[in-house]
DOKOLLUM-363987 format. One line per 4 residues: number of its first residue (from 0); for each residue x, y negated, z negated of N, C-alpha, C, O. Coordinates in Angstrom, 3 decimals. Layout:
BEGIN
NUM> X:Y:Z:X:Y:Z:X:Y:Z:X:Y:Z; ...
END
This chain:
BEGIN
0> -28.570:34.511:-41.085:-29.709:34.554:-40.194:-29.243:34.291:-38.775:-28.397:33.425:-38.547; -29.780:35.020:-37.838:-29.515:34.790:-36.423:-30.730:34.117:-35.809:-31.863:34.404:-36.196; -30.501:33.225:-34.857:-31.599:32.569:-34.156:-31.786:33.216:-32.800:-30.820:33.639:-32.164; -33.018:33.292:-32.363:-33.338:33.914:-31.080:-34.177:32.966:-30.245:-35.222:32.512:-30.712
4> -33.748:32.642:-28.995:-34.614:31.833:-28.147:-35.940:32.540:-27.908:-36.039:33.766:-27.968; -36.929:31.747:-27.643:-38.278:32.297:-27.444:-38.306:33.323:-26.319:-37.731:33.102:-25.253; -38.981:34.454:-26.563:-39.170:35.499:-25.557:-40.499:36.177:-25.824:-41.018:36.122:-26.939; -41.046:36.813:-24.809:-42.282:37.566:-24.991:-43.398:36.712:-25.538:-43.681:35.643:-24.999
8> -44.038:37.165:-26.598:-45.172:36.449:-27.190:-44.738:35.142:-27.842:-45.587:34.353:-28.256; -43.440:34.899:-27.942:-42.938:33.684:-28.565:-42.935:32.507:-27.592:-42.689:31.371:-27.997; -43.199:32.764:-26.344:-43.415:31.716:-25.355:-44.569:32.158:-24.483:-44.882:33.346:-24.406; -45.188:31.220:-23.838:-46.412:31.528:-23.115:-46.278:31.506:-21.596:-47.271:31.698:-20.895
12> -45.081:31.279:-21.073:-44.853:31.194:-19.620:-45.677:30.095:-18.959:-45.907:30.132:-17.751; -46.115:29.134:-19.735:-46.902:28.026:-19.202:-46.050:26.768:-19.174:-45.117:26.618:-19.963; -46.383:25.860:-18.252:-45.643:24.617:-18.103:-46.574:23.421:-18.227:-47.796:23.562:-18.255; -45.968:22.236:-18.301:-46.740:21.006:-18.311:-47.781:20.975:-19.411:-47.510:21.401:-20.534
16> -48.982:20.472:-19.099:-50.026:20.344:-20.121:-50.602:21.686:-20.583:-51.310:21.733:-21.589; -50.313:22.773:-19.869:-50.814:24.099:-20.265:-49.932:24.772:-21.311:-50.332:25.778:-21.896; -48.746:24.235:-21.552:-47.805:24.839:-22.501:-48.364:24.783:-23.921:-48.855:23.742:-24.358; -48.289:25.897:-24.633:-48.793:25.970:-26.006:-47.809:26.632:-26.976:-47.800:26.291:-28.159
20> -46.984:27.568:-26.501:-46.126:28.347:-27.397:-44.672:28.255:-26.929:-44.306:28.810:-25.893; -43.864:27.557:-27.694:-42.415:27.448:-27.453:-41.759:27.487:-28.829:-41.643:26.452:-29.485; -41.332:28.658:-29.270:-40.870:28.838:-30.644:-39.513:29.525:-30.716:-39.135:30.294:-29.832; -38.797:29.231:-31.784:-37.532:29.891:-32.085:-37.699:30.564:-33.438:-38.213:29.974:-34.387
24> -37.252:31.812:-33.503:-37.376:32.600:-34.727:-36.006:32.930:-35.298:-35.016:32.997:-34.569; -35.961:33.135:-36.604:-34.765:33.597:-37.292:-34.952:35.065:-37.634:-36.044:35.502:-37.997; -33.863:35.819:-37.512:-33.869:37.244:-37.832:-32.670:37.518:-38.732:-31.539:37.193:-38.372; -32.904:38.106:-39.888:-31.831:38.427:-40.819:-31.213:39.763:-40.412:-31.845:40.814:-40.514
28> -29.969:39.700:-39.950:-29.282:40.916:-39.516:-28.225:41.373:-40.531:-27.508:42.347:-40.299; -28.141:40.653:-41.657:-27.170:41.062:-42.673:-27.552:42.450:-43.196:-28.725:42.742:-43.427; -26.563:43.271:-43.372:-26.813:44.616:-43.878:-27.173:45.626:-42.795:-27.275:46.823:-43.067; -27.364:45.151:-41.580:-27.676:46.064:-40.474:-26.374:46.566:-39.857:-25.373:45.850:-39.828
32> -26.398:47.784:-39.372:-25.227:48.344:-38.710:-25.554:48.592:-37.247:-26.705:48.858:-36.902; -24.544:48.505:-36.381:-24.795:48.763:-34.957:-25.352:50.170:-34.739:-25.042:51.099:-35.484; -26.165:50.303:-33.720:-26.782:51.586:-33.384:-26.153:52.087:-32.087:-26.022:51.339:-31.118; -25.771:53.345:-32.083:-25.183:53.945:-30.880:-26.217:53.967:-29.757:-27.422:54.018:-30.005
36> -25.729:53.928:-28.529:-26.627:54.003:-27.374:-27.520:55.232:-27.496:-27.046:56.339:-27.752; -28.817:55.017:-27.309:-29.789:56.091:-27.425:-30.308:56.286:-28.841:-31.240:57.059:-29.063; -29.704:55.584:-29.805:-30.137:55.694:-31.198:-31.417:54.913:-31.452:-31.890:54.166:-30.595; -31.956:55.095:-32.625:-33.189:54.406:-33.017:-32.832:53.004:-33.500:-32.049:52.835:-34.435
40> -33.407:52.021:-32.859:-33.162:50.626:-33.220:-34.187:50.225:-34.280:-35.389:50.394:-34.076; -33.717:49.693:-35.413:-34.659:49.335:-36.480:-35.487:48.104:-36.117:-35.024:47.221:-35.395; -36.705:48.060:-36.621:-37.555:46.880:-36.460:-37.172:45.903:-37.564:-37.108:46.282:-38.733; -36.920:44.662:-37.205:-36.556:43.641:-38.172:-37.650:42.588:-38.238:-38.333:42.316:-37.250
44> -37.804:42.007:-39.405:-38.782:40.932:-39.567:-38.224:39.647:-38.980:-37.017:39.409:-39.008; -39.115:38.824:-38.448:-38.703:37.522:-37.933:-39.449:36.447:-38.698:-40.554:36.662:-39.196; -38.822:35.290:-38.779:-39.400:34.143:-39.466:-39.364:32.960:-38.510:-38.335:32.692:-37.890; -40.469:32.261:-38.391:-40.498:31.091:-37.522:-39.504:30.070:-38.045:-39.615:29.619:-39.185
48> -38.524:29.700:-37.209:-37.528:28.695:-37.579:-38.004:27.303:-37.162:-37.881:26.344:-37.924; -38.552:27.199:-35.940:-39.040:25.902:-35.465:-39.962:26.101:-34.268:-39.730:26.955:-33.412; -41.000:25.297:-34.236:-41.871:25.205:-33.062:-41.262:24.110:-32.200:-41.273:22.942:-32.589; -40.736:24.464:-31.048:-39.997:23.539:-30.194:-40.920:22.686:-29.323:-40.488:21.667:-28.786
52> -42.170:23.083:-29.178:-43.083:22.373:-28.280:-43.161:20.872:-28.565:-43.088:20.093:-27.614; -43.305:20.419:-29.812:-43.362:18.971:-30.040:-42.111:18.237:-29.531:-42.223:17.146:-28.972; -40.934:18.823:-29.720:-39.701:18.204:-29.227:-39.679:18.178:-27.698:-39.196:17.216:-27.100; -40.199:19.229:-27.066:-40.238:19.280:-25.605:-41.222:18.245:-25.044:-41.023:17.724:-23.947
56> -42.267:17.957:-25.793:-43.283:16.997:-25.349:-42.896:15.547:-25.670:-43.434:14.622:-25.060; -41.989:15.339:-26.600:-41.674:14.001:-27.098:-41.149:13.055:-26.015:-41.387:11.849:-26.080; -40.449:13.587:-25.036:-39.896:12.744:-23.979:-40.902:12.336:-22.924:-40.572:11.589:-22.003; -42.126:12.819:-23.051:-43.222:12.506:-22.113:-42.960:13.015:-20.700:-43.608:12.578:-19.749
60> -42.005:13.943:-20.563:-41.728:14.540:-19.259:-42.434:15.878:-19.131:-43.309:16.208:-19.932; -42.057:16.630:-18.141:-42.637:17.938:-17.872:-42.156:18.939:-18.909:-40.966:18.976:-19.224; -43.066:19.754:-19.448:-42.695:20.815:-20.386:-42.420:22.076:-19.573:-43.293:22.575:-18.862; -41.196:22.580:-19.689:-40.795:23.780:-18.946:-41.325:25.036:-19.618:-41.770:24.995:-20.765
64> -41.277:26.154:-18.898:-41.872:27.381:-19.428:-41.024:28.051:-20.494:-41.557:28.811:-21.303; -39.707:27.794:-20.524:-38.878:28.509:-21.502:-37.619:27.738:-21.844:-37.174:26.856:-21.110; -37.060:28.110:-22.996:-35.733:27.649:-23.370:-34.745:28.576:-22.690:-34.933:29.793:-22.674; -33.703:28.008:-22.134:-32.707:28.820:-21.435:-31.499:29.108:-22.322:-30.842:30.137:-22.161
68> -31.210:28.220:-23.242:-30.055:28.423:-24.102:-30.274:27.798:-25.457:-31.080:26.880:-25.614; -29.542:28.309:-26.442:-29.646:27.826:-27.810:-28.273:27.938:-28.450:-27.575:28.935:-28.267; -27.885:26.902:-29.210:-26.620:26.942:-29.944:-26.843:26.372:-31.332:-27.611:25.428:-31.520; -26.160:26.961:-32.296:-26.183:26.450:-33.669:-24.746:26.130:-34.037:-23.883:27.007:-34.005
72> -24.487:24.878:-34.385:-23.138:24.447:-34.709:-22.769:24.835:-36.135:-23.610:25.304:-36.902; -21.502:24.635:-36.477:-21.012:25.000:-37.812:-21.754:24.268:-38.920:-21.899:24.799:-40.021; -22.232:23.043:-38.643:-22.960:22.305:-39.678:-24.446:22.627:-39.712:-25.189:22.031:-40.493; -24.893:23.566:-38.872:-26.287:24.018:-38.881:-27.202:23.312:-37.900:-28.389:23.631:-37.830
76> -26.673:22.351:-37.131:-27.494:21.667:-36.137:-27.792:22.610:-34.978:-26.903:23.304:-34.486; -29.052:22.628:-34.544:-29.470:23.502:-33.454:-29.761:22.664:-32.211:-30.462:21.654:-32.272; -29.208:23.107:-31.085:-29.434:22.477:-29.788:-30.068:23.505:-28.865:-29.720:24.684:-28.915; -31.000:23.065:-28.020:-31.587:23.936:-27.006:-31.540:23.227:-25.654:-31.469:22.000:-25.580
80> -31.581:24.013:-24.607:-31.601:23.468:-23.252:-32.615:24.259:-22.432:-32.757:25.471:-22.599; -33.312:23.561:-21.550:-34.250:24.216:-20.636:-33.574:24.378:-19.282:-32.511:23.807:-19.035; -34.187:25.149:-18.422:-33.689:25.360:-17.063:-34.781:24.915:-16.105:-35.936:25.315:-16.251; -34.428:24.089:-15.123:-35.444:23.612:-14.185:-35.734:24.622:-13.086:-36.586:24.368:-12.234
84> -35.054:25.752:-13.081:-35.244:26.876:-12.160:-34.949:26.556:-10.700:-34.815:27.480:-9.898; -34.846:25.297:-10.327:-34.466:24.919:-8.965:-35.385:25.478:-7.891:-34.920:25.782:-6.792; -36.655:25.621:-8.170:-37.604:26.128:-7.176:-38.480:24.990:-6.667:-38.473:23.895:-7.229; -39.226:25.248:-5.613:-40.012:24.214:-4.947:-40.990:23.491:-5.864:-41.201:22.288:-5.707
88> -41.597:24.206:-6.826:-42.589:23.554:-7.684:-41.973:22.981:-8.970:-42.701:22.621:-9.895; -40.634:22.894:-9.030:-39.944:22.366:-10.198:-39.807:20.850:-10.093:-39.687:20.301:-8.998; -39.825:20.188:-11.238:-39.609:18.741:-11.277:-38.134:18.392:-11.129:-37.796:17.241:-10.851; -37.257:19.368:-11.312:-35.824:19.126:-11.240:-35.228:18.634:-12.550:-34.021:18.408:-12.635
92> -36.062:18.465:-13.571:-35.589:18.006:-14.869:-35.023:19.155:-15.686:-35.446:20.303:-15.547; -34.074:18.834:-16.528:-33.585:19.755:-17.546:-33.563:18.979:-18.848:-33.142:17.823:-18.881; -34.016:19.610:-19.921:-33.999:18.963:-21.230:-32.892:19.562:-22.082:-32.718:20.780:-22.129; -32.145:18.694:-22.756:-31.161:19.097:-23.758:-31.618:18.451:-25.050:-31.623:17.225:-25.160
96> -32.002:19.253:-26.029:-32.643:18.735:-27.241:-31.845:19.060:-28.492:-31.380:20.187:-28.667; -31.688:18.071:-29.358:-31.097:18.252:-30.673:-32.271:18.470:-31.632:-33.040:17.544:-31.888; -32.412:19.676:-32.158:-33.519:20.005:-33.053:-33.185:19.757:-34.515:-34.025:19.977:-35.388; -31.985:19.307:-34.787:-31.579:19.057:-36.171:-31.174:20.331:-36.873:-30.890:21.344:-36.233
100> -31.148:20.277:-38.187:-30.772:21.431:-38.995:-32.010:22.264:-39.261:-32.825:21.932:-40.122; -32.142:23.352:-38.512:-33.345:24.179:-38.546:-33.351:25.120:-39.736:-34.386:25.296:-40.379; -32.215:25.726:-40.038:-32.123:26.664:-41.165:-31.021:26.236:-42.114:-30.005:25.686:-41.689; -31.219:26.483:-43.384:-30.163:26.191:-44.371:-29.206:27.339:-44.447:-28.246:27.293:-45.217
END
C-alpha cells in the first residue's frame, strides 16, 4: 500500500477552528504497471488510513490547511509535517507529528 498526503477533497483548505478535513489515504498499487506519457491512467480505489485532524488539534495550537510531507518508516510508523507557509497571516508554527503505525 502507498500512502498519499491529503489533496483535493481530502483536505478542506481551512485553518484554525474552521478546519474539518485532514486525511491520509492508502492506495494499493501492487499489480499496476507504469503508463506511458499520454496513456490512460487507471482509477484506483483509496482507503482512509488516518484522519489527521485530531492529531493536529491535540497540541492546542493553530491547525494548518495542509500536510506538507509524509514519511513511513521501515517499521510502519508514519510521520507528517505541516508547512507554516511563511506568509503574513501565518502563526509561524510548524507541526511534526508521529501518527504511529497507520497500516499493517
